[in-house]
C-alpha positions, 0 to 999 in steps of 0.5 A: 884523560878526559874520560877519567875526569868525567867519571870523577865529576860524575861520582862527585855529583852523585855524592852531592845528590845523595847528601842533598837527598838525605838532608831533604828526607831528614827535614821532611821526616821532622815535619811529618812525624807525630808529636808523640815521637818526642814524648818525654821518657817515662822516668821523668814523668813518674814520681820520685817516690816510686819504689820500682817501675817498669817501662816498655816502648810498645805493649804489643812488643811486650806481649810478643816477647812474653809469648817466646819465654820459657815461663810462657811455654811452661805455663802451657803444659797440662801439668801446670793447670792447677798452678794456673788456677791458683795463680788466677785466684791469687790475682783476683784476691790481691785487691782484697788484700789491699796491698796494692791499689791497682788501676781498674783497666785491663791489659787489652784496654791499655793496649788499645790506647797506647801509641808509644811508651807505657810505664807503671810504678809502685808508689807508697801511700800515706798508709804504711805498707800500702802502695798505689800504682802509677801508670803513664801511657803515651796516647799519641796525637789523639787523646780521645781514646784515652778519654774513653778509657778514663770514663770507663775507669771512673765508672768502675771506681764509682762501682767499687766506691773508690775516689776518682782517678787523677789523670793528666792528659798532656 
């Protein structure tokens, strides 16, 4: 009888220690996690006039998932070389068509500053049939990288004689 009650109290102590440990870990994580962990979801940041948007929790994950798609595998075949050339030419000509005003930043540049969710949306402009691209990027706790990217982008805007981009860093 004594042995059994000792085991029961030991089990109860272990449960209490586990509960206390989990609570302490939870409290510590709340204080250690960066503020970007609580960044608002992109759908609340994008304009209500957006026609469509796409969001990804991590640009690195998007690239990794794309590399496993059948489309990517198909594009690697030599038989698709002429199609790839046409696709690249079309991507360069789209800005000349002025259908979509895109931001002058590359995928690599966006990946270099993204610490969390990234989203892009198409928003109609005042000119009928033209659309602007709105991009939101969670840059985490260090906005200096975003400032560097915005400086590059503004330089490109001046080169193409376009108005400077509007950027809100929060």
